Kinemage of the C-alpha trace (Angstrom):
@kinemage 1
@onewidth
@group {chain A} dominant
@subgroup {mainchain}
@vectorlist {calphas} color= white
{ca unk a 1} P 81.882 64.428 104.118
{ca unk a 2} L 80.905 67.078 101.554
{ca unk a 3} L 77.290 67.243 100.471
{ca unk a 4} L 77.504 67.720 96.682
{ca unk a 5} L 73.762 68.297 96.390
{ca unk a 6} L 74.205 71.833 97.769
{ca unk a 7} L 74.949 74.212 94.879
{ca unk a 8} L 78.391 75.789 94.901
{ca unk a 9} L 78.301 79.564 95.372
{ca unk a 10} L 80.993 82.114 94.730
{ca unk a 11} L 81.060 85.649 96.005
{ca unk a 12} L 83.198 88.279 94.279
{ca unk a 13} L 85.805 89.856 96.530
{ca unk a 14} L 86.238 93.577 95.948
{ca unk a 15} L 89.734 94.954 95.356
{ca unk a 16} L 91.695 96.152 98.363
{ca unk a 17} L 90.228 99.404 99.657
{ca unk a 18} L 86.878 99.082 97.858
{ca unk a 19} L 83.925 98.437 100.125
{ca unk a 20} L 81.577 95.532 99.324
{ca unk a 21} L 78.506 96.713 97.443
{ca unk a 22} L 80.321 99.575 95.715
{ca unk a 23} L 81.308 99.739 92.072
{ca unk a 24} L 84.868 98.289 91.769
{ca unk a 25} L 85.618 100.998 89.227
{ca unk a 26} L 85.177 103.600 91.952
{ca unk a 27} L 88.185 104.967 93.795
{ca unk a 28} L 89.690 102.816 96.505
{ca unk a 29} L 89.692 104.092 100.066
{ca unk a 30} L 93.426 104.700 99.714
{ca unk a 31} L 93.024 106.738 96.524
{ca unk a 32} L 90.233 108.752 98.113
{ca unk a 33} L 92.400 109.386 101.165
{ca unk a 34} L 95.267 110.583 98.942
{ca unk a 35} L 92.938 112.941 97.074
{ca unk a 36} L 91.572 114.308 100.336
{ca unk a 37} L 95.080 114.847 101.659
{ca unk a 38} L 96.037 116.688 98.458
{ca unk a 39} L 93.014 118.967 98.523
{ca unk a 40} L 92.826 119.359 102.290
{ca unk a 41} L 94.559 122.747 102.361
{ca unk a 42} L 91.635 124.383 100.593
{ca unk a 43} L 89.450 123.989 103.682
{ca unk a 44} L 91.975 124.905 106.354
{ca unk a 45} L 92.811 128.272 107.767
{ca unk a 46} L 96.421 128.625 108.909
{ca unk a 47} L 97.093 127.606 112.491
{ca unk a 48} L 96.114 130.757 114.330
{ca unk a 49} L 95.657 129.383 117.803
{ca unk a 50} L 97.395 130.443 120.973
{ca unk a 51} L 99.309 127.149 121.023
{ca unk a 52} L 100.652 127.633 117.489
{ca unk a 53} L 101.669 131.228 118.224
{ca unk a 54} L 103.382 130.138 121.423
{ca unk a 55} L 105.213 127.400 119.541
{ca unk a 56} L 106.552 129.654 116.774
{ca unk a 57} L 106.825 133.023 118.546
{ca unk a 58} L 108.080 131.894 121.927
{ca unk a 59} L 110.976 129.688 120.871
{ca unk a 60} L 112.970 130.628 123.995
{ca unk a 61} L 109.999 130.377 126.336
{ca unk a 62} L 110.212 127.246 128.495
{ca unk a 63} L 106.697 127.470 129.908
{ca unk a 64} L 104.354 124.615 128.912
{ca unk a 65} L 102.168 125.162 125.851
{ca unk a 66} L 98.460 124.475 126.158
{ca unk a 67} L 97.269 122.580 123.075
{ca unk a 68} L 93.581 122.362 122.298
{ca unk a 69} L 92.074 119.163 120.945
{ca unk a 70} L 91.709 120.865 117.556
{ca unk a 71} L 95.422 121.795 117.556
{ca unk a 72} L 96.358 118.172 118.189
{ca unk a 73} L 94.060 116.898 115.423
{ca unk a 74} L 95.562 119.423 112.982
{ca unk a 75} L 99.081 118.298 113.892
{ca unk a 76} L 98.106 114.688 113.102
{ca unk a 77} L 96.623 115.905 109.798
{ca unk a 78} L 99.758 117.848 108.844
{ca unk a 79} L 101.884 114.752 109.458
{ca unk a 80} L 99.567 112.546 107.417
{ca unk a 81} L 99.708 115.016 104.515
{ca unk a 82} L 103.332 113.961 103.991
{ca unk a 83} L 102.044 110.672 102.541
{ca unk a 84} L 100.575 112.398 99.479
{ca unk a 85} L 104.000 113.892 98.724
{ca unk a 86} L 105.292 110.365 98.024
{ca unk a 87} L 103.425 110.472 94.699
{ca unk a 88} L 105.058 113.758 93.643
{ca unk a 89} L 108.217 113.221 91.508
{ca unk a 90} L 109.475 116.627 92.702
{ca unk a 91} L 109.587 115.523 96.352
{ca unk a 92} L 113.265 115.092 97.300
{ca unk a 93} L 114.434 111.514 97.787
{ca unk a 94} L 115.485 112.074 101.406
{ca unk a 95} L 111.976 113.326 102.271
{ca unk a 96} L 110.395 110.275 100.643
{ca unk a 97} L 112.691 107.930 102.569
{ca unk a 98} L 111.906 109.749 105.822
{ca unk a 99} L 108.151 109.453 105.196
{ca unk a 100} L 108.485 105.761 104.308
{ca unk a 101} L 110.404 105.099 107.539
{ca unk a 102} L 107.529 106.735 109.438
{ca unk a 103} L 104.833 104.769 107.559
{ca unk a 104} L 106.589 101.399 107.909
{ca unk a 105} L 107.929 101.858 111.436
{ca unk a 106} L 108.096 98.979 113.903
{ca unk a 107} L 104.643 97.687 114.827
{ca unk a 108} L 105.293 98.186 118.543
{ca unk a 109} L 105.359 101.951 117.876
{ca unk a 110} L 101.943 101.996 116.174
{ca unk a 111} L 100.154 103.001 119.388
{ca unk a 112} L 102.472 105.907 120.135
{ca unk a 113} L 101.237 109.493 119.638
{ca unk a 114} L 101.749 110.837 116.118
{ca unk a 115} L 102.632 107.431 114.670
{ca unk a 116} L 101.290 106.685 111.190
{ca unk a 117} L 98.536 104.485 112.663
{ca unk a 118} L 97.623 107.133 115.231
{ca unk a 119} L 97.396 109.801 112.508
{ca unk a 120} L 95.111 107.604 110.378
{ca unk a 121} L 92.838 107.026 113.373
{ca unk a 122} L 92.697 110.661 114.515
{ca unk a 123} L 92.284 112.188 111.049
{ca unk a 124} L 89.808 109.539 109.911
{ca unk a 125} L 87.571 109.566 112.980
{ca unk a 126} L 87.777 112.922 114.753
{ca unk a 127} L 84.896 115.370 114.197
{ca unk a 128} L 87.558 118.103 114.354
{ca unk a 129} L 89.425 116.654 111.368
{ca unk a 130} L 89.768 118.986 108.366
{ca unk a 131} L 88.930 116.058 106.064
{ca unk a 132} L 85.472 114.633 105.445
{ca unk a 133} L 84.749 111.658 107.684
{ca unk a 134} L 86.635 108.504 106.583
{ca unk a 135} L 86.070 106.317 109.614
{ca unk a 136} L 88.600 103.920 111.063
{ca unk a 137} L 90.992 102.908 108.282
{ca unk a 138} L 92.897 99.634 108.237
{ca unk a 139} L 96.507 100.799 108.563
{ca unk a 140} L 97.868 97.552 107.109
{ca unk a 141} L 95.661 97.940 104.043
{ca unk a 142} L 96.901 101.500 103.527
{ca unk a 143} L 100.490 100.306 104.000
{ca unk a 144} L 99.901 97.544 101.441
{ca unk a 145} L 98.636 100.103 98.929
{ca unk a 146} L 101.666 102.312 99.542
{ca unk a 147} L 103.938 99.258 99.238
{ca unk a 148} L 102.391 98.416 95.843
{ca unk a 149} L 102.994 101.903 94.461
{ca unk a 150} L 106.174 103.032 96.179
{ca unk a 151} L 108.466 101.492 93.541
{ca unk a 152} L 106.968 103.680 90.811
{ca unk a 153} L 107.065 106.756 93.056
{ca unk a 154} L 110.747 106.228 93.878
{ca unk a 155} L 111.662 105.556 90.218
{ca unk a 156} L 110.012 108.845 89.213
{ca unk a 157} L 112.132 110.705 91.755
{ca unk a 158} L 115.330 108.802 90.919
{ca unk a 159} L 114.883 109.621 87.219
{ca unk a 160} L 115.578 113.261 88.122
{ca unk a 161} L 119.082 112.435 89.403
{ca unk a 162} L 122.279 111.732 87.408
{ca unk a 163} L 123.065 108.101 86.547
{ca unk a 164} L 125.846 107.823 89.158
{ca unk a 165} L 123.379 108.756 91.929
{ca unk a 166} L 120.884 106.130 90.754
{ca unk a 167} L 123.636 103.500 90.600
{ca unk a 168} L 124.867 104.364 94.106
{ca unk a 169} L 121.339 104.067 95.499
{ca unk a 170} L 120.729 100.713 93.787
{ca unk a 171} L 124.171 99.228 94.585
{ca unk a 172} L 124.673 100.663 98.100
{ca unk a 173} L 121.277 101.698 99.557
{ca unk a 174} L 122.392 101.407 103.209
{ca unk a 175} L 125.465 103.547 102.581
{ca unk a 176} L 123.374 106.245 100.866
{ca unk a 177} L 120.723 106.118 103.592
{ca unk a 178} L 123.361 106.505 106.330
{ca unk a 179} L 124.725 109.624 104.643
{ca unk a 180} L 121.259 111.082 104.133
{ca unk a 181} L 120.495 110.446 107.815
{ca unk a 182} L 123.546 112.543 108.760
{ca unk a 183} L 122.888 115.246 106.151
{ca unk a 184} L 119.573 115.361 104.236
{ca unk a 185} L 121.245 117.580 101.598
{ca unk a 186} L 124.122 115.136 101.008
{ca unk a 187} L 123.025 114.089 97.481
{ca unk a 188} L 122.547 117.708 96.373
{ca unk a 189} L 125.954 118.668 97.805
{ca unk a 190} L 127.626 115.750 95.980
{ca unk a 191} L 125.920 116.659 92.694
{ca unk a 192} L 127.143 120.265 93.028
{ca unk a 193} L 130.668 119.144 94.006
{ca unk a 194} L 130.982 116.755 91.047
{ca unk a 195} L 129.575 119.390 88.675
{ca unk a 196} L 132.288 121.839 89.807
{ca unk a 197} L 135.054 119.223 89.605
{ca unk a 198} L 133.823 118.214 86.167
{ca unk a 199} L 134.167 121.820 84.994
{ca unk a 200} L 137.682 122.066 86.494
{ca unk a 201} L 138.928 118.947 84.714
{ca unk a 202} L 137.171 119.618 81.396
């Protein structure tokens, strides 16, 4: 039975991504991560390692490429940087959809190399990471934050397209996605084709 003589206590729960004991008005972990991803290029020299040169210069060379630990960390970082492009209205729709598929992939793939979860872990925890230390981030929390904002990000991108494109995406998203999977430039090609046909029939 409950003992009502003990005073009832409540403890405020900080918003998602804000650590207990910090000012709730401060940036969330997710917002900080996005800012670090956006500004990360300022601290990085271009890949100038033997592995990178072998990858780009020796396209026909079938010999194995030796990747250093730093090379591998930088590859994880470059992949993770795609997340910040979701917030940019200028990012093409097909690129946003591709990034979202990667972020929200099946959970059984989370432990695979270069998965979204793997990139968060490597970039957040490695001393070789180009970003300031973040520590181990909760991938589900980051996904939840992306999920909460992705509608606005997609609407900003869709606003740049003609009305018929927006209607096709809303009414037949699977059909549009299947065509984009076959040809990432499909929407742009259709816009150009209809613009030309419109001029012919004007």
